[in-house]
C-alpha positions in Angstrom: -9.7 -92.5 307.7 -9.1 -93.4 303.9 -12.7 -91.9 303.4 -11.8 -88.4 305.1 -8.3 -88.4 303.8 -9.9 -88.3 299.9 -12.4 -85.7 301.4 -10.0 -83.4 302.4 -7.9 -83.6 299.5 -10.5 -83.3 297.4 -11.8 -80.0 298.8 -8.7 -78.6 298.8 -7.7 -79.6 294.5 -11.3 -78.4 293.7 -10.7 -75.3 295.4 -7.4 -74.5 293.6 -8.6 -75.6 290.5 -11.4 -73.1 290.5 -8.9 -70.4 291.4 -6.3 -70.9 288.8 -9.4 -70.3 286.2 -11.1 -67.3 288.2 -8.3 -65.5 289.7 -7.5 -63.1 286.7 -10.9 -62.2 286.5 -11.5 -59.4 289.3 -15.0 -58.3 290.4 -16.1 -54.6 288.9 -16.7 -53.1 292.0 -14.4 -53.5 295.1 -14.9 -53.5 298.6 -13.9 -50.1 300.1 -10.9 -50.0 302.2 -11.1 -49.5 305.8 -11.4 -45.6 306.8 -10.9 -44.2 310.3 -13.5 -45.6 312.6 -14.2 -48.8 310.5 -13.9 -51.9 312.7 -11.9 -54.9 310.9 -13.0 -58.4 312.1 -11.8 -62.0 310.8 -15.5 -63.3 311.4 -14.7 -65.2 307.8 -11.2 -65.9 308.3 -10.1 -62.9 306.5 -9.7 -59.2 307.7 -12.7 -57.4 306.0 -14.7 -54.2 307.8 -17.6 -55.2 309.8 -20.2 -53.5 307.6 -19.3 -55.6 304.7 -19.6 -59.3 306.4 -22.7 -61.0 305.9 -23.2 -62.4 309.5 -24.8 -61.1 312.7 -21.3 -59.6 314.3 -20.7 -57.7 317.1 -17.3 -56.3 317.9 -15.9 -54.5 321.0 -12.4 -52.9 320.8 -9.6 -53.3 323.4 -10.2 -49.7 324.6 -14.1 -50.4 324.5 -13.4 -53.3 326.7 -11.0 -51.6 329.2 -13.6 -48.6 329.3 -16.4 -50.9 330.3 -14.2 -52.9 332.8 -14.5 -56.4 330.8 -12.4 -58.3 332.8 -13.3 -61.7 331.6 -16.4 -63.5 329.1 -18.7 -63.5 332.0 -18.6 -59.7 331.9 -20.0 -59.7 328.4 -23.3 -60.7 329.4 -25.8 -58.1 328.4 -23.5 -55.9 326.2 -24.0 -57.7 323.0 -27.7 -58.5 321.4 -28.9 -61.9 322.6 -25.8 -62.8 324.5 -26.6 -64.2 327.9 -23.5 -65.4 330.2 -23.9 -67.1 333.9 -21.9 -69.0 336.4 -22.2 -70.9 339.3 -18.8 -71.1 339.7 -16.1 -68.3 341.1 -13.4 -69.4 338.5 -14.4 -71.4 335.7 -17.3 -72.9 333.9 -19.2 -70.0 332.1 -22.4 -71.0 330.5 -22.9 -69.1 327.5 -26.2 -68.4 325.5 -26.7 -66.9 322.3 -30.1 -66.0 321.2 -31.3 -68.7 323.6 -28.9 -71.2 322.4 -26.5 -72.7 325.0 -26.0 -75.5 328.2 -26.7 -75.5 331.6 -24.4 -78.3 332.4 -21.4 -77.8 334.7 -19.8 -80.7 334.1 -16.2 -80.9 332.3 -16.9 -83.2 329.4 -20.0 -81.5 327.9 -18.8 -78.8 325.1 -20.7 -75.3 325.0 -23.1 -74.8 322.0 -20.8 -71.4 321.9 -17.5 -71.9 320.8 -14.8 -69.7 322.3 -11.3 -69.0 320.2 -8.4 -67.1 321.4 -6.2 -65.7 318.4 -7.9 -68.8 316.2 -7.2 -71.5 318.7 -10.4 -73.3 320.0 -10.6 -73.3 323.5 -11.9 -76.6 324.4 -12.0 -76.6 328.1 -14.6 -74.7 329.9 -12.0 -74.2 333.2 -10.0 -72.0 330.7 -12.9 -70.2 329.4 -13.1 -67.6 332.3 -9.0 -66.7 331.6 -8.8 -63.0 332.4 -9.4 -60.6 329.6 -6.3 -58.3 329.5 -4.2 -56.4 326.8 -6.5 -57.4 324.2 -7.2 -56.2 320.6 -10.7 -56.8 319.9 -13.7 -59.4 321.0 -16.1 -60.4 318.1 -19.3 -62.4 319.1 -20.9 -64.3 316.0 -24.5 -64.7 316.6 -25.9 -68.1 315.2 -24.5 -71.5 314.1 -21.3 -71.3 312.6 -20.6 -74.8 311.1 -18.5 -74.4 308.2 -15.2 -72.1 309.4 -15.8 -72.8 312.9 -17.1 -76.4 312.9 -19.0 -78.4 315.7 -19.9 -77.2 318.8 -21.0 -73.5 317.7 -24.7 -74.3 317.3 -25.3 -71.1 319.2 -22.2 -68.8 317.8 -18.7 -68.1 318.5 -16.6 -65.6 320.4 -13.1 -64.4 318.7 -10.7 -62.8 321.2 -7.4 -61.6 319.5 -4.8 -60.4 321.7 -2.7 -57.3 321.2 0.4 -58.2 318.8 3.5 -56.2 318.6 5.1 -54.6 315.9 7.9 -52.3 314.5 7.0 -49.4 317.0 8.0 -49.3 320.4 4.7 -49.3 323.0 4.3 -49.4 326.4 1.2 -48.9 328.7 0.4 -49.3 332.2 -2.9 -49.1 334.6 -4.0 -49.2 338.3 -7.5 -49.6 339.4 -8.7 -49.3 342.9 -11.9 -49.9 344.1 -14.7 -50.9 346.6 -14.0 -53.9 348.6 -10.3 -53.2 348.5 -10.4 -54.4 344.9 -7.0 -53.6 343.0 -6.2 -54.3 339.3 -2.5 -54.1 337.8 -2.1 -54.3 334.1 -0.1 -53.7 331.6 2.3 -54.6 328.1 5.4 -53.6 326.6 6.4 -54.4 323.2 9.6 -53.5 321.1 11.1 -54.7 317.6 14.0 -56.8 318.2 15.1 -56.4 314.9 13.0 -54.3 312.3 11.0 -55.8 309.9 12.1 -58.9 311.3 11.2 -59.8 314.5 9.2 -57.9 317.3 8.0 -59.2 320.9 5.5 -58.2 323.6 4.9 -59.1 327.2 1.6 -58.2 329.2 0.8 -59.0 332.5 -2.0 -58.7 334.7 -2.5 -58.6 338.8 -5.8 -58.7 340.1 -7.5 -59.2 343.7 -10.0 -58.1 345.9 -11.6 -59.0 349.7 -15.1 -60.1 347.9 -18.9 -58.9 348.3 -20.2 -61.6 350.2 -20.1 -61.5 354.0 -19.8 -64.8 356.3 -22.0 -63.6 359.1 -20.4 -66.3 361.2 -16.6 -65.1 360.7 -16.9 -61.4 359.3 -14.7 -62.9 356.2 -15.3 -61.7 353.1 -16.2 -64.2 350.3 -16.5 -64.5 346.4 -13.3 -62.8 346.4 -10.6 -62.6 343.7 -7.0 -63.3 343.3 -5.7 -64.1 340.1 -2.6 -63.3 338.1 -1.9 -63.5 334.1 1.4 -63.5 332.0 1.7 -63.5 328.0 4.3 -63.2 325.8 4.2 -62.7 322.0 6.5 -62.9 319.1 6.0 -61.6 315.4 8.3 -63.0 313.2 8.8 -62.0 309.3 11.8 -63.9 308.3 10.7 -62.7 304.4 8.0 -60.9 303.0 6.0 -63.7 302.2 6.1 -65.6 305.5 5.0 -64.6 308.7 4.6 -66.6 312.2 3.3 -65.1 315.3 3.7 -66.8 318.6 1.7 -66.3 321.9 2.6 -68.4 325.3 0.5 -67.6 328.3 0.2 -68.6 331.8 -2.3 -67.8 334.5 -3.7 -68.9 338.0 -6.5 -68.1 339.8 -6.8 -68.7 343.5 -10.4 -66.8 345.0 -12.6 -68.4 347.3 -14.9 -70.7 346.2 -18.4 -69.2 345.3 -20.5 -68.7 348.4 -24.4 -68.6 347.5 -27.2 -67.0 349.2 -29.1 -69.9 350.7 -33.2 -70.1 350.3 -34.5 -72.5 352.4 -37.7 -74.6 351.4 -39.4 -76.9 353.8 -42.1 -75.4 355.3 -42.6 -75.8 358.8 -46.0 -74.3 358.9 -49.4 -74.6 357.0 -49.2 -70.9 356.3 -45.7 -71.2 354.8 -46.5 -74.0 352.5 -47.3 -73.7 349.0 -49.2 -75.8 346.5 -46.1 -77.5 345.4 -45.4 -78.6 348.8 -42.4 -76.0 349.5 -42.1 -72.7 350.9 -44.0 -69.9 349.5 -41.8 -67.0 348.3 -43.5 -64.7 351.4 -41.9 -66.9 353.7 -38.6 -67.4 352.4 -36.9 -65.4 355.4 -39.6 -66.1 357.6 -38.0 -68.3 359.7 -40.6 -71.0 359.2 -39.1 -72.8 356.2 -35.7 -74.8 356.7 -33.5 -77.0 354.9 -33.4 -81.1 355.8 -31.0 -80.5 358.8 -33.5 -77.7 360.3 -31.7 -74.4 359.4 -33.8 -71.6 358.5 -32.1 -68.5 356.9 -33.7 -65.5 358.0 -31.6 -62.3 356.4 -32.7 -60.6 353.6 -29.6 -59.4 352.6 -28.7 -61.4 349.4 -24.8 -60.8 350.2 -24.2 -62.7 353.1 -24.4 -66.2 354.4 -23.7 -68.2 357.5 -20.9 -70.8 356.0 -19.6 -74.3 357.5 -16.4 -73.4 355.5 -14.8 -71.1 353.2 -13.5 -73.1 349.9 -11.3 -72.0 347.6 -11.2 -72.3 344.1 -7.9 -72.9 342.3 -7.6 -72.8 338.6 -4.2 -72.9 337.0 -3.8 -72.3 333.0 -0.9 -72.7 330.9 -1.1 -72.4 326.8 0.6 -71.7 323.4 -0.5 -70.9 320.0 1.0 -70.4 316.7 -0.1 -69.0 313.7 2.3 -69.3 310.4 1.1 -67.8 307.1 2.9 -68.3 303.9 2.0 -66.2 301.0 1.8 -68.2 297.8 0.9 -65.5 295.4 -2.7 -65.8 294.7 -3.2 -67.9 297.8 -2.0 -68.4 301.4 -1.2 -71.4 303.4 -1.9 -70.7 307.3 -1.2 -73.2 309.8 -3.0 -72.5 313.2 -1.3 -74.5 316.4 -2.5 -74.9 320.0 -2.1 -76.5 323.1 -3.8 -75.6 326.4 -3.3 -77.2 330.0 -5.6 -76.7 332.5 -6.5 -77.6 336.2 -8.8 -77.0 339.1 -9.4 -78.0 342.6 -12.8 -76.4 343.8 -13.4 -77.0 347.4 -17.3 -75.7 347.8 -20.2 -75.3 350.6 -22.5 -76.0 348.5 -25.2 -75.5 350.9 -24.4 -72.2 351.8 -25.2 -73.1 355.5 -23.8 -73.3 359.1 -25.0 -77.2 359.0 -23.4 -79.5 356.6 -26.0 -80.7 354.3 -23.8 -80.9 351.3 -20.1 -80.3 350.3 -18.9 -80.6 346.7 -14.9 -81.3 345.6 -14.6 -80.6 342.0 -10.9 -81.8 340.5 -10.3 -81.7 337.0 -7.5 -81.9 334.6 -7.5 -81.0 331.0 -5.3 -81.3 328.1 -5.9 -80.5 324.5 -3.6 -80.2 321.2 -5.0 -78.9 318.1 -4.0 -78.4 314.4 -5.6 -76.6 311.5 -3.9 -76.0 308.0 -6.1 -73.8 305.8 -5.4 -72.7 302.1 -7.3 -69.5 301.1 -7.2 -67.2 298.4 -5.8 -63.9 298.4 -7.1 -60.4 297.3 -10.7 -59.9 296.2 -11.0 -61.9 293.0 -14.6 -62.9 291.6 -13.9 -66.2 293.3 -12.8 -66.2 296.9 -12.2 -69.5 299.1 -11.2 -70.8 302.3 -10.3 -74.9 302.5 -8.7 -77.0 305.2 -8.4 -79.7 307.5 -8.5 -79.8 311.5 -7.4 -82.2 314.1 -7.6 -82.2 317.8 -6.7 -84.4 320.7 -8.5 -83.7 324.0 -7.9 -85.7 327.2 -10.0 -85.0 330.6 -9.5 -86.5 334.1 -12.0 -86.3 336.5 -11.9 -86.9 340.1 -15.0 -84.9 341.8 -17.0 -85.7 344.6 -20.0 -84.9 346.7 -20.2 -85.6 350.8 -24.1 -85.5 351.4 -25.5 -85.3 355.0 -22.3 -86.4 357.1 -23.9 -86.0 360.3 -26.5 -88.5 359.4 -23.8 -91.4 358.8 -24.0 -93.7 362.1 -21.3 -96.5 361.5 -22.7 -100.0 362.7 -21.2 -103.0 363.0 -23.1 -104.2 359.6 -22.6 -100.6 357.9 -19.3 -99.2 359.2 -19.2 -96.5 356.4 -22.7 -95.3 357.5 -23.5 -94.9 353.6 -26.9 -95.0 352.9 -27.5 -95.5 349.5 -31.1 -96.0 349.1 -31.4 -92.6 351.1 -28.5 -90.8 349.1 -26.5 -90.0 352.1 -22.9 -90.7 352.1 -19.5 -89.5 350.2 -19.7 -90.2 346.6 -17.6 -90.2 343.8 -17.3 -90.5 339.9 -13.8 -90.8 338.8 -13.9 -90.8 334.7 -11.7 -90.3 331.8 -12.4 -89.1 328.3 -10.2 -89.5 325.3 -11.5 -87.6 322.2 -9.9 -87.2 318.9 -11.6 -85.0 316.6 -11.2 -84.8 312.6 -12.5 -82.3 310.3 -12.6 -81.1 306.6 -14.0 -78.1 305.4 -14.1 -75.6 302.7 -16.2 -72.6 302.1 -16.5 -70.4 298.5 -17.6 -66.9 298.1 -18.3 -66.3 294.1 -19.5 -62.7 292.7 -22.6 -63.6 290.4 -22.6 -60.0 289.5 -20.3 -57.0 290.9 -23.2 -56.5 293.5 -24.4 -60.2 294.1 -22.5 -62.5 295.9 -23.3 -66.4 296.4 -21.7 -68.1 299.4 -21.4 -71.8 299.8 -20.0 -73.8 302.7 -19.5 -77.5 304.0 -17.7 -79.5 306.6 -17.6 -82.9 307.9 -16.5 -83.4 311.3 -16.1 -86.6 313.2 -15.5 -87.0 317.1 -14.0 -90.2 318.4 -14.5 -90.5 322.0 -13.3 -93.1 324.9 -15.3 -92.8 328.3 -14.5 -94.6 331.5 -16.5 -93.8 334.4 -16.6 -95.6 337.8 -19.4 -94.6 340.5 -18.2 -95.1 344.2 -19.2 -94.2 347.6 -17.3 -94.8 351.1 -14.0 -93.2 349.9 -13.9 -96.2 347.0 -14.4 -98.9 349.3 -18.0 -99.3 347.7 -18.1 -99.7 343.9 -21.5 -98.3 342.7 -21.1 -99.4 339.0 -18.3 -98.9 336.1 -19.3 -97.9 332.6 -16.9 -97.9 329.5 -17.7 -97.1 325.9 -16.2 -95.8 322.8 -18.1 -94.2 320.4 -17.6 -91.8 317.1 -20.1 -89.2 316.3 -19.8 -87.9 312.9 -22.2 -85.0 311.0 -22.3 -82.9 308.2 -22.9 -79.3 308.6 -22.7 -76.3 306.0 -23.9 -72.9 304.8 -25.5 -71.2 301.7 -26.0 -67.6 301.4 -26.6 -64.6 299.1 -25.5 -61.0 299.5 -26.3 -58.0 297.7 -24.4 -54.7 297.8 -26.6 -51.4 296.8 -23.6 -49.2 297.5 -20.8 -49.3 299.7 -22.8 -48.3 302.8 -26.0 -50.7 302.1 -25.7 -54.3 301.6 -28.5 -56.9 302.5 -28.0 -60.9 303.1 -30.1 -64.1 303.4 -28.2 -67.3 304.8 -29.1 -70.9 305.6 -26.5 -72.5 308.2 -26.9 -76.3 309.5 -25.0 -76.5 312.7 -24.1 -79.2 315.0 -22.7 -80.0 318.3 -21.3 -83.2 319.3 -22.8 -86.3 320.9 -21.1 -87.9 323.9 -21.4 -89.2 327.6 -22.7 -87.5 330.6 -19.7 -86.6 333.1 -21.9 -85.6 336.0 -22.8 -87.9 339.4 -24.7 -90.4 338.0 -27.0 -93.1 340.1 -27.0 -95.6 337.0 -25.4 -96.4 333.8 -27.9 -95.7 331.5 -27.9 -92.0 332.6 -24.3 -91.5 331.4 -25.6 -92.2 327.5 -24.2 -91.6 325.0 -26.6 -89.0 324.0 -26.9 -88.0 320.3 -25.7 -84.8 318.2 -27.7 -81.9 318.1 -28.6 -80.3 315.0 -30.0 -76.9 314.2 -31.1 -75.7 310.6 -30.9 -71.4 311.2 -32.2 -69.0 308.5 -31.5 -65.6 308.6 -32.1 -62.1 306.8 -30.2 -59.1 307.6 -29.3 -55.8 306.4 -25.9 -53.5 307.1 -26.3 -49.9 306.5 -24.6 -46.4 307.0 -25.9 -43.2 306.3 -25.0 -39.5 306.6 -21.4 -40.0 305.6 -21.2 -43.1 308.2 -22.2 -41.0 311.0 -25.0 -43.2 311.2 -25.2 -47.2 311.3 -28.4 -49.4 311.3 -27.7 -53.1 311.4 -30.9 -55.4 311.2 -31.5 -59.3 311.2 -34.2 -61.7 311.6 -33.4 -65.7 312.2 -35.4 -68.8 312.6 -33.9 -71.8 314.3 -35.7 -75.3 314.0 -33.8 -77.9 316.5 -33.7 -81.5 316.3 -32.4 -83.3 319.4 -31.6 -80.5 321.7 -29.1 -81.1 324.0 -30.8 -80.7 327.5 -29.8 -80.8 331.2 -32.3 -81.1 333.7 -32.5 -82.7 337.1 -35.2 -84.3 339.1 -36.1 -85.1 342.8 -36.4 -89.0 343.2 -36.8 -89.3 347.2 -33.8 -87.4 349.0 -31.7 -87.5 345.8 -31.6 -84.7 343.3 -30.7 -87.0 340.0 -28.8 -84.9 337.0 -29.8 -85.5 333.8 -28.5 -84.9 330.1 -30.9 -86.2 327.3 -31.9 -84.9 323.8 -35.0 -83.1 323.5 -37.1 -84.0 320.7 -37.0 -80.5 319.2 -36.9 -76.5 319.8 -37.8 -73.7 317.8 -36.6 -70.3 318.2 -37.0 -67.0 316.2 -36.3 -63.6 316.8 -35.0 -60.2 315.4 -31.9 -58.0 316.4 -31.1 -54.2 315.8 -28.1 -52.4 316.3 -27.5 -48.6 315.8 -24.8 -46.3 316.1 -24.6 -42.7 315.6 -22.1 -39.7 315.7 -24.6 -36.8 315.5 -21.8 -34.4 316.8 -18.3 -34.3 316.5 -17.0 -36.0 320.1 -20.3 -37.4 321.0 -21.0 -41.3 320.1 -24.1 -43.0 320.4 -24.9 -46.8 320.1 -28.1 -49.0 321.0 -29.6 -52.6 320.1 -32.3 -54.8 321.1 -33.3 -58.1 320.6 -36.5 -59.8 320.5 -36.4 -63.3 321.3 -38.8 -66.4 321.4 -37.5 -70.0 322.3 -39.5 -72.9 323.4 -39.2 -76.3 323.6 -41.6 -78.7 321.3 -42.6 -82.0 322.4 -40.0 -82.4 325.3 -41.2 -85.2 327.7 -38.3 -86.7 330.2 -38.4 -88.9 333.2 -42.2 -88.4 332.9 -42.4 -84.5 333.1 -43.5 -82.6 329.9 -41.7 -79.5 329.4 -43.4 -78.9 325.7 -43.8 -75.4 325.2 -41.6 -74.0 328.1 -39.0 -71.5 327.3 -35.3 -72.3 327.0 -33.1 -71.1 330.0 -31.5 -67.8 329.7 -33.5 -66.5 327.0 -35.1 -63.3 327.6 -37.8 -61.9 325.4 -36.5 -58.8 325.1 -32.9 -57.5 325.9 -31.8 -54.0 325.1 -28.3 -52.2 325.7 -27.0 -48.5 325.2 -24.2 -46.6 325.7 -23.1 -42.9 325.1 -19.7 -41.4 325.3 -19.2 -37.8 325.1 -15.3 -36.6 324.5 -14.6 -32.8 324.5 -11.3 -31.4 324.1 -9.2 -29.4 326.6 -6.1 -28.0 325.9 -3.7 -30.8 325.1 -5.9 -33.4 326.3 -9.8 -34.4 326.7 -12.5 -34.7 329.2 -14.4 -37.8 328.5 -18.2 -38.9 330.1 -19.6 -42.3 329.4 -22.9 -44.2 330.6 -23.8 -47.8 329.6 -27.2 -49.2 329.8 -28.5 -52.8 329.7 -31.8 -54.1 330.5 -33.2 -57.8 330.0 -36.9 -59.2 330.4 -37.4 -62.1 332.9 -35.4 -65.0 332.7 -35.7 -68.6 333.7 -32.6 -70.5 335.0 -33.8 -74.2 333.9 -36.3 -76.2 331.5 -38.8 -76.4 334.4 -39.8 -72.8 333.9 -40.7 -72.7 337.7 -41.4 -69.1 339.1 -38.8 -69.7 341.8 -36.1 -70.7 339.3 -36.0 -67.4 337.4 -35.5 -63.7 337.6 -37.3 -60.9 337.2 -36.8 -57.8 334.6 -33.5 -56.3 335.3 -31.7 -53.0 334.1 -28.6 -51.7 335.2 -26.3 -48.4 334.4 -22.8 -48.0 334.5 -20.9 -44.4 334.3 -17.4 -43.1 333.9 -15.9 -39.9 333.6 -12.3 -39.4 332.9 -9.5 -36.9 332.1 -7.1 -37.3 329.5 -3.9 -35.2 329.1 -0.3 -34.8 327.8 -1.9 -35.6 324.3 -3.8 -38.2 325.7 -0.6 -39.8 327.1 -2.3 -40.2 330.3 -5.6 -40.7 331.9 -7.5 -40.5 335.4 -11.0 -41.7 335.8 -14.0 -42.5 338.1 -16.2 -45.4 337.5 -19.2 -46.6 339.1 -21.0 -50.2 338.2 -24.3 -51.1 338.7 -24.9 -47.2 339.9 -28.3 -48.2 341.3 -27.3 -51.1 343.2 -29.7 -53.8 341.3 -29.5 -57.2 342.9 -28.0 -59.5 340.3 -29.2 -62.8 340.3 -27.0 -64.8 338.0 -28.0 -68.4 338.8 -30.1 -70.7 340.9 -29.0 -74.4 341.9 -32.2 -76.4 342.7 -31.5 -79.0 345.6 -35.1 -79.1 346.9 -34.6 -82.9 348.2 -31.8 -81.3 350.5 -34.4 -78.5 351.3 -32.9 -75.5 349.7 -32.1 -73.3 346.6 -28.4 -71.7 346.1 -29.1 -68.3 344.9 -26.0 -67.3 343.0 -25.7 -63.3 343.2 -23.2 -61.1 341.1 -21.2 -58.0 342.5 -23.4 -55.2 344.0 -22.6 -51.5 343.2 -18.9 -51.0 342.9 -16.6 -47.6 342.0 -13.5 -46.6 342.0 -10.3 -44.7 340.6 -8.2 -45.6 337.7 -4.8 -44.4 336.2 -3.7 -45.3 333.2 -0.4 -44.1 331.2 0.5 -45.1 327.7 3.7 -44.4 325.3 2.8 -45.0 321.9 
């Protein structure tokens, strides 16, 4: 603790000393002030034009989020170069991958490799990372490790979400959507000054429901339905010209159905249906000649239906608050960011997606997180600019999840009254656990103009997570103790950044950077049959090299951004599963290494007034190197959710008519083949897919009102978002996203 305290104070004092020496010396060329149409981001903890930031960043404005109907983080998938997101849950646990970097594990104590931040507060809980997107100002996706300013657990990148803030001008907006599956979305917000130039407040809310797009053939009921509400209140307080305080309080609740998958039965009953691996061949999946372990055969080719033994519910409740206090001290500002989040989940899931009870899951988790960050950063655009700070977080996770495996085969006897057969993996199993994490960090980043056009960036961060993990594996409603595990370990590491940027003009610059990123080690919190499977596992580290160019042409009517990158991973954290008898064992291990490289392009154009075009593409190679786990060799395999090619494009045309305008928009996305796990088994992947969305609307009364028609997934392409393999029980659970949907939107605003 003494060493960390000295480090923290040294970083701050060094930055202050350099500022005192360099504050009076201004760079000869100042960056251009933002103009109309420029996007401003806070990727480096200060407001800058997107084109001036030497980082690969994509920003999506609040209006763009609304027009694309992006309802939560899952809907960002395929809309940003290199970004793929999927989930095998209906209300929580997004699995986020940027440039192939992410994590397959869905268990609560495992942190994502992509950090999500809301108004500067790190969202630690995966239960909270699918909170509704509404009344947002902007979403920024930072690609690549962000080890200095954002810290650990951002080896893949970071997603910055900013909500709309109140100001001195009264504003109000309200929108109502109605679409296929009786989908209703009502959202709106109102803000007003309570005291001009002193206090302004905003209140926003969302209500969303639909009947669901999966159909239970036994009951006729719909599943995978949405039913959630959310509220957010914000206050902007300016007691003086040098002090501002922004407070946000939010609450939400989701009570939709538990995710219903489409079951693929795998145990062949005929020689013709048997493949080389002993499982059903794809041509016979729905032939009736392949069953699960209890003899059920799914013969339907309709991916959007199934016969379920029960219809579960996925209940997620969230409460949070965030506060940003900024004090302007002249040459520097002191910024304090405080956050608290509470998340709880109760999910009762028909995992086997069949009418016979093979396996059912109960996922019950509670998580509380408090965080505090203090930053001291320079003001203005002096020759020397810096950010220095300290960070602390306290996180508590309680998990009380369980599985009920093959209950129909449990036959109580005098010698075995519970009917549990541990050797065969038959029984009701639970793994209550508790993890307490205290995180500490000190960090600093300096930007120094070597010349008026050449800037050197250097950053360093030390992070330490002290984790206490208690775990108990049990069966037969807790009457049989399988084993207990308890351990405490501190995971510490250094990360940082070094970079150069050269500005040819206000509209063209190039950059080169090196980033060291780290992801904290820890303990596996899923169901384990042996204490050796729990860990601890080690930190993963990445050395990332990137070069890029950001350019604008033809009076900013044409923009072209390029980036190329190379990642060298050590101790990559990997979630896998292996079959041992009737038991599918979950494993969380450190792969020895992985190599990732690729290139990205982003293009924007305004060829004529009213027409906005954008296109982007990502080329990616992501493979394991020398990775052997439980005797299986994955060396050379592609990483999950890492398509070799992904492409996005959009076109929007606005034609003024009287006091309003007609607006037409089309969005297209494409990704090449992906695998969903480390084995690269053909059945656990999905072929190349392309999706097209469209929207046409009429704005009138000086754009105060709007009516629009929209269609998502126009060509009704199946969306295979994930596959959970349980071959020991004779099936794969295929998670299918929404089919084609359409609807009508009404919107009114007062500004």
